[in-house]
Each structure stands twice: as C-alpha cells, then as structure tokens.
C-alpha positions as CSV (number, residue, x, y, z in Angstrom):
1,M,115.4,-93.0,-53.2
2,S,114.5,-89.7,-55.5
3,K,112.8,-91.5,-58.0
4,N,110.1,-93.2,-55.2
5,L,109.6,-89.3,-54.7
6,K,108.5,-88.4,-57.7
7,I,106.1,-91.3,-58.0
8,L,104.7,-90.0,-54.7
9,V,104.2,-87.0,-55.8
10,V,102.7,-87.3,-59.1
11,A,100.4,-89.9,-57.6
12,I,99.3,-86.8,-54.7
13,S,98.8,-84.3,-57.4
14,A,96.9,-87.0,-59.3
15,S,94.7,-87.7,-56.3
16,L,94.3,-84.4,-55.9
17,G,92.9,-83.2,-59.3
18,L,90.5,-86.1,-59.7
19,G,89.2,-85.4,-56.1
20,L,88.8,-81.7,-57.4
21,L,86.9,-82.5,-60.5
22,I,84.7,-85.2,-58.9
23,G,83.9,-82.3,-56.2
24,K,83.3,-79.4,-58.8
25,T,81.0,-82.4,-60.9
26,I,78.9,-83.0,-57.4
27,L,78.8,-79.3,-56.8
28,N,77.8,-78.4,-60.3
29,N,75.2,-80.8,-60.1
30,E,74.0,-79.7,-56.9
31,V,73.7,-76.3,-58.6
32,E,71.3,-77.4,-61.5
33,S,69.4,-79.2,-59.1
34,S,68.8,-76.5,-56.4
35,G,69.7,-73.3,-57.7
36,I,72.7,-72.7,-54.9
37,A,74.9,-70.3,-56.1
38,I,78.8,-71.5,-56.0
39,Q,82.1,-69.8,-56.8
40,S,82.3,-71.4,-60.5
41,I,81.6,-70.5,-64.3
42,G,78.1,-71.2,-65.2
43,W,76.4,-71.2,-68.8
44,T,73.0,-69.8,-69.7
45,C,70.5,-69.1,-72.7
46,S,70.8,-64.9,-74.0
47,M,66.5,-65.9,-75.0
48,H,65.8,-68.1,-72.0
49,P,68.3,-66.5,-68.9
50,E,66.1,-69.1,-66.6
51,I,67.8,-72.0,-68.6
52,I,71.0,-73.0,-66.7
53,K,73.8,-75.4,-67.2
54,S,77.6,-76.2,-65.7
55,I,79.2,-76.7,-69.2
56,S,78.9,-75.5,-72.6
57,G,76.6,-76.2,-75.0
58,S,73.0,-75.4,-76.6
59,C,69.7,-73.9,-75.0
60,S,66.9,-76.9,-74.4
61,L,64.1,-74.9,-75.4
62,C,66.0,-72.8,-78.6
63,S,69.0,-75.1,-79.3
64,M,71.0,-71.3,-78.9
65,D,74.6,-71.7,-78.2
66,L,74.8,-70.7,-74.2
67,V,76.7,-67.6,-73.4
68,E,79.5,-67.8,-70.2
69,M,78.1,-66.4,-66.6
70,S,79.8,-65.7,-63.4
71,S,78.9,-68.2,-61.0
72,N,78.4,-65.2,-58.5
73,N,75.1,-64.4,-60.2
74,L,73.4,-67.8,-61.0
75,D,70.9,-66.8,-58.1
76,D,69.8,-63.9,-59.9
77,K,69.0,-65.8,-63.1
78,S,67.7,-62.8,-64.9
79,L,71.3,-61.3,-64.9
80,I,73.3,-61.6,-67.8
81,Q,77.1,-60.8,-67.7
82,F,79.6,-60.4,-70.4
83,S,83.5,-59.8,-70.8
84,D,84.6,-56.5,-72.6
85,N,85.4,-58.7,-75.7
86,E,82.6,-60.5,-75.8
87,I,80.4,-57.1,-75.9
88,K,82.5,-56.0,-78.5
89,D,82.6,-59.2,-80.7
90,A,78.5,-59.1,-80.3
91,G,78.1,-55.6,-81.2
92,I,76.0,-54.9,-78.1
93,E,75.5,-51.1,-77.1
94,T,73.4,-49.7,-73.9
95,V,71.5,-46.9,-73.1
96,L,70.1,-45.5,-70.2
97,V,66.7,-46.5,-69.2
98,E,65.3,-43.1,-67.7
99,S,61.6,-42.7,-66.1
100,N,59.6,-40.6,-68.7
101,E,56.4,-39.7,-66.4
102,G,55.4,-36.5,-67.4
103,R,57.3,-36.3,-71.0
104,M,55.3,-35.5,-73.8
105,V,55.4,-38.7,-76.5
106,G,53.5,-39.0,-79.9
107,V,53.2,-42.0,-82.5
108,K,54.7,-41.0,-86.0
109,M,52.8,-42.9,-89.0
110,P,53.4,-42.4,-93.1
111,G,50.0,-42.1,-94.5
112,N,48.4,-41.0,-97.9
113,V,45.5,-38.7,-98.6
114,V,42.2,-40.5,-100.1
115,V,38.8,-39.3,-101.2
116,D,36.3,-39.2,-98.8
117,Q,33.7,-41.5,-100.0
118,K,30.8,-39.2,-98.5
119,N,31.7,-36.5,-100.3
120,V,31.5,-38.6,-103.8
121,W,28.3,-37.3,-106.1
122,T,27.5,-38.1,-109.3
123,I,25.5,-36.3,-112.5
124,P,23.5,-38.6,-114.3
125,A,20.9,-38.6,-117.4
126,H,18.0,-37.5,-116.3
127,Y,16.5,-38.1,-119.2
128,P,17.6,-39.6,-123.0
129,L,20.1,-37.6,-124.4
130,R,23.2,-37.5,-126.7
131,L,26.5,-35.6,-125.6
132,E,26.9,-33.3,-128.5
133,K,29.9,-31.5,-126.3
134,L,32.3,-31.8,-123.6
135,F,33.8,-29.2,-121.3
136,V,35.2,-31.4,-118.8
137,S,37.1,-34.6,-119.8
138,T,40.6,-34.6,-117.4
139,I,40.4,-36.8,-114.2
140,G,41.3,-34.7,-111.7
141,Q,40.2,-31.5,-113.3
142,Y,39.0,-29.3,-110.7
143,V,35.0,-27.7,-111.4
144,K,32.9,-24.8,-109.4
145,K,29.7,-25.0,-108.5
146,G,27.3,-23.8,-111.8
147,E,30.2,-24.8,-113.9
148,L,29.2,-25.5,-117.6
149,L,29.9,-29.5,-117.9
150,A,28.3,-30.5,-121.4
151,V,26.1,-29.5,-124.0
152,V,23.4,-32.4,-124.9
153,Y,20.6,-32.8,-127.2
154,S,17.6,-34.4,-125.8
155,D,13.7,-34.7,-127.7
156,E,12.6,-34.6,-124.1
157,Y,14.0,-31.7,-122.8
158,V,12.6,-30.1,-126.0
159,Q,9.3,-30.7,-125.1
160,A,9.4,-30.1,-121.6
161,V,10.9,-26.6,-122.8
162,R,8.1,-26.0,-125.1
163,H,5.5,-27.0,-122.4
164,F,7.3,-24.4,-119.8
165,I,7.4,-21.9,-122.4
166,V,3.4,-22.2,-122.6
167,S,2.7,-22.3,-119.1
168,L,4.5,-18.8,-118.3
169,R,1.1,-17.6,-120.2
170,Y,-0.3,-18.9,-116.6
171,K,2.5,-18.0,-114.4
172,N,0.1,-15.2,-112.5
173,D,-3.0,-17.7,-112.1
174,K,-3.1,-19.4,-109.1
175,K,-6.5,-21.5,-110.3
176,V,-4.1,-23.1,-113.1
177,K,-0.7,-25.2,-111.9
178,M,0.4,-25.5,-115.4
179,Y,3.4,-23.4,-114.8
180,Q,4.4,-24.9,-111.6
181,Q,4.2,-28.3,-112.8
182,A,6.5,-26.7,-115.6
183,V,9.2,-25.4,-113.5
184,D,8.7,-28.5,-110.9
185,V,10.2,-30.9,-114.1
186,L,13.0,-28.5,-115.3
187,K,13.9,-28.5,-111.7
188,G,13.6,-32.3,-111.1
189,W,16.0,-33.0,-113.8
190,Q,18.4,-30.5,-111.9
191,I,18.2,-27.4,-114.3
192,P,19.5,-24.4,-112.4
193,D,16.8,-21.4,-111.7
194,M,19.4,-19.0,-113.7
195,E,18.9,-21.4,-116.6
196,I,15.0,-21.3,-116.2
197,E,14.8,-17.8,-115.8
198,R,17.0,-17.5,-119.2
199,L,14.4,-19.6,-120.5
200,A,11.6,-17.5,-119.5
201,E,13.1,-14.3,-120.5
202,S,14.7,-16.1,-124.1
203,K,11.5,-18.4,-124.9
204,D,14.6,-20.1,-126.7
205,L,13.2,-23.7,-128.3
206,S,17.0,-25.2,-128.7
207,P,17.1,-28.3,-129.2
208,N,20.5,-28.7,-127.0
209,A,20.4,-28.6,-123.7
210,N,23.2,-27.1,-120.9
211,I,24.7,-29.6,-118.0
212,Y,26.3,-27.7,-115.2
213,A,28.3,-28.6,-112.3
214,E,25.5,-29.0,-108.8
215,R,28.6,-28.9,-106.6
216,S,32.2,-28.3,-106.7
217,G,34.8,-30.9,-106.8
218,I,37.6,-33.1,-109.0
219,L,36.3,-35.0,-111.4
220,L,36.7,-38.9,-110.9
221,G,35.7,-40.1,-114.0
222,Q,33.1,-40.1,-116.7
223,S,31.3,-42.6,-118.3
224,A,30.4,-41.5,-121.9
225,N,32.5,-39.5,-124.9
226,Q,31.4,-36.9,-127.2
227,G,29.1,-37.9,-129.7
228,A,28.0,-40.7,-127.4
229,Y,24.1,-41.4,-126.2
230,A,22.8,-42.2,-122.7
231,R,19.8,-43.5,-121.4
232,K,18.0,-41.7,-118.7
233,G,19.5,-43.1,-115.5
234,N,23.2,-43.4,-116.7
235,V,25.9,-42.1,-114.9
236,L,27.6,-38.9,-117.3
237,F,30.3,-37.5,-114.5
238,E,31.5,-38.2,-111.0
239,F,32.9,-35.8,-108.7
240,V,34.5,-35.6,-105.3
241,D,34.2,-32.6,-103.1
242,I,37.6,-32.3,-101.6
243,T,37.1,-29.5,-98.5
244,S,37.3,-32.5,-96.4
245,V,39.6,-35.5,-97.1
246,W,40.9,-38.9,-95.6
247,V,43.7,-39.8,-94.5
248,E,44.6,-43.3,-94.9
249,I,47.4,-45.3,-93.0
250,D,48.3,-48.9,-92.1
251,A,48.7,-49.9,-88.6
252,N,49.7,-53.1,-86.5
253,E,47.9,-54.1,-83.5
254,L,50.9,-52.2,-81.5
255,E,50.3,-48.6,-83.0
256,K,46.4,-49.3,-83.6
257,K,46.0,-48.7,-79.6
258,S,47.5,-44.8,-80.6
259,F,44.9,-44.3,-82.8
260,E,41.2,-44.5,-81.0
261,I,38.3,-43.0,-82.5
262,G,38.0,-39.6,-82.2
263,A,41.8,-39.1,-81.1
264,E,43.2,-35.6,-82.7
265,V,46.4,-36.0,-85.0
266,V,48.5,-33.9,-86.6
267,V,49.4,-34.3,-90.6
268,N,52.3,-32.8,-92.2
269,V,52.8,-33.1,-96.3
270,V,55.7,-34.9,-96.6
271,G,58.3,-32.5,-97.6
272,N,56.4,-29.4,-96.5
273,Y,56.8,-29.5,-92.9
274,S,55.8,-25.9,-92.1
275,E,52.1,-26.7,-92.9
276,K,50.2,-28.6,-90.5
277,Y,46.9,-30.1,-90.8
278,N,44.7,-31.1,-87.8
279,G,42.4,-34.1,-87.8
280,K,40.7,-37.0,-86.0
281,V,39.9,-40.7,-86.2
282,L,37.2,-41.4,-87.9
283,Q,37.8,-45.5,-88.3
284,V,39.5,-48.1,-87.5
285,S,39.5,-51.3,-89.3
286,K,38.7,-54.5,-87.2
287,L,40.2,-56.2,-90.5
288,V,43.9,-57.3,-90.6
289,D,45.7,-57.9,-93.8
290,R,47.9,-61.2,-93.7
291,E,50.3,-59.9,-95.8
292,T,51.3,-56.8,-93.6
293,N,49.6,-57.7,-91.0
294,T,48.2,-54.3,-90.5
295,S,44.5,-52.7,-90.2
296,K,43.5,-49.5,-91.9
297,V,42.7,-46.5,-89.9
298,I,41.1,-43.5,-91.6
299,I,41.8,-39.7,-90.2
300,E,39.3,-37.0,-91.2
301,I,40.9,-33.6,-91.9
302,N,38.8,-30.5,-92.7
303,N,40.8,-29.4,-96.3
304,N,38.7,-26.1,-97.2
305,E,41.8,-24.3,-98.8
306,L,42.2,-27.1,-100.8
307,K,46.0,-27.5,-100.3
308,L,45.9,-31.0,-99.1
309,E,45.3,-33.4,-102.3
310,P,44.5,-36.9,-103.1
311,G,47.3,-39.3,-103.6
312,A,50.0,-36.8,-101.7
313,T,52.0,-38.7,-99.0
314,V,51.8,-37.4,-95.3
315,E,53.3,-38.0,-92.1
316,V,50.8,-38.3,-89.1
317,M,51.5,-37.8,-85.6
318,T,48.9,-38.7,-82.6
319,V,48.6,-35.3,-80.6
320,P,51.1,-36.5,-77.3
321,G,50.2,-36.8,-74.1
322,N,51.6,-38.0,-70.3
323,L,53.1,-41.0,-70.7
324,K,54.1,-42.8,-67.1
325,K,56.2,-45.8,-68.7
326,L,59.5,-46.3,-69.5
327,L,60.8,-46.0,-73.5
328,V,63.2,-48.2,-74.6
329,P,64.6,-48.0,-78.2
330,R,62.6,-49.9,-80.9
331,S,66.4,-51.5,-81.7
332,S,66.2,-53.2,-78.1
333,V,63.1,-55.1,-77.6
334,L,63.7,-58.7,-78.8
335,W,60.3,-59.9,-80.6
336,T,60.2,-63.8,-79.8
337,G,56.6,-63.5,-81.0
338,S,55.2,-64.8,-77.8
339,R,56.1,-62.3,-76.0
340,S,58.8,-59.1,-76.1
341,L,61.9,-59.4,-73.8
342,V,64.2,-56.0,-72.9
343,Y,67.3,-56.7,-71.6
344,V,68.0,-53.8,-68.8
C-alpha cells in the first residue's frame, strides 16, 4: 500500500512539473509573438532593447550576450533592470539628468596659434644685386618698420643715384621732369623717403645700397646668404605681421556646429590662464581629414600687443549661450555608428 502511494505521488508530481513546463513554454512563446507581459523572467540586449527572448542567448542583431530583465517591464521595451550585483560587476554608474534650460554652457577645444596668411609679405630684389652684408638671419627674429636689413651692391642702383643727383639742379624747374622721374625710380625700388633725402643732401655716389624693412614683423625665411647674387624679382626676405594672428583647431562634425562663421570665442594660452583673448571664427573648412575625421577651424584674433606667438598651444572656448536641452556626460553616450544612445 505504501509503495503504491509513493508511486502515485511521484506520478502526480511529474505530471504537475511537466504541465508547468509546457504551460510556461506556451506562455513565453506568446510573449515573443504578442508582446504581452507575464510573470516570468525575460532576456534582452543592452544595445537593442527591442530584442526580447524568453531564454538566455545572444542578440540576433549584434550577437552580444542577452541580459536578464523582469517580465513586469516587458511592456516597456526601453527599460532594462539590473540587480545590485549586476550593476557592481558591470561597473555601471548613474547620474541625475536635469533640465539645463537657462544654464550657460560653452565648448572648449585645444588649438594652436598660426600666422595670418593675409599678413605675410616679402622683400624682393628690385634690381640685380649682390648681398654684401646681412643684419637679419634668424628665423623668428622681430624687426621694426624702417630697420636696416641688408647692404647690397648694384650697378643699376649706382646709375639711378647718379641720375638722381644730376636731376637735383632741376628740382624747382617745373618745365623739366627729370627730377620727379629720378625720384619715382627710387621710390619704385621701395627706397624710403629718409634715404632719398639723405642722398640729396650728401650726394653720396657709394656703390652700396641699403635695404630697409617696409613693415614691422617677424622673419619667416630668407632665400640668399651673404655674398650671394640675386636677380631682379628674386625674394630676399619673407616676413609676417603678427598684430593679427590665427588660431587653428581640429573639430569633428558635432563640434563644428559650435563654431559658425562669425561666432565669438575666448582664447587662453596653456599655462597662462590669467590673460584672455577675444576672437571670431573666420573659416570652417569643408574638407575632412580621413585619418582624424576632423576639419580645420580658423579663428582670427587681434594681437596688437604681440603677446600671442605663432606655435603656442591654446584653449579655445565658445562664448556660452542659453542651452535648452538636456546635458549628459560624454562617457554615457553609446556611439553605435548609425546612432548614439543614452540610457535614462
């Protein structure tokens, strides 16, 4: 009797277990097809929350391992729940997302000071010459307007000066244009007025001519050394005026939206944050570098005090404005390529 009772209890238990298993399988299949939430444990993909399965496995879209979730939330496919241990093991951190309407926010980017290409100028040889003596030869050397750069020898220069000295006797004779023509030749060679006045007073027929800086700036390069010959038109010196400089930054597509042409920015030299410089966005390149996936942004800055030097590393900050959107940490964004996800 006792033995038959045991067999009966085992049979009933097995039937109940088999029935529960079949019922659970049927219900889970219905969940996958209809999306109806039931009291069971489901599995979903952290990258594709629309994928929900009744058993563990991998995502059919990205092959990532599925994570367990509560069936009470299956009707909200964007909600994923983790246990305390799962949160700890995965290193998940949470922050409070708030509305930042009215909050002042700016974008900060690294950059470098470069020369303003519009301010580059050269001194050519206005006549065939030989460089007798150089007074500037160091790249980066600053020169002032009117500063002596070199002493040269030229037969054409000697002839022009002799013609000028002869023309002085006709200076006040309006009928004879010899004097004015001689002066025009010298000025055409960028000989300054003070040098022409000196020649008129001294009547110096020296074979050497002086070359002066036409503007203030720093030396970018020179194409001839002392003792070398230069033909007419050859560039002797290249300078740049740094009273206006550019700041160049590399910005990706998202960052470029903060640097529209004409937008105001603030620039700080790295290591010297006490001084700030105001500038405006001058150019935003339409060319994208294939290696860095960034484009060049050019910012123009007034540098009358010559404190910003080409080559210096700076930080560029867009002038803050009212942002009427939610702000989240950069590290919380999941960059999938076709879209960017943030779980809230």
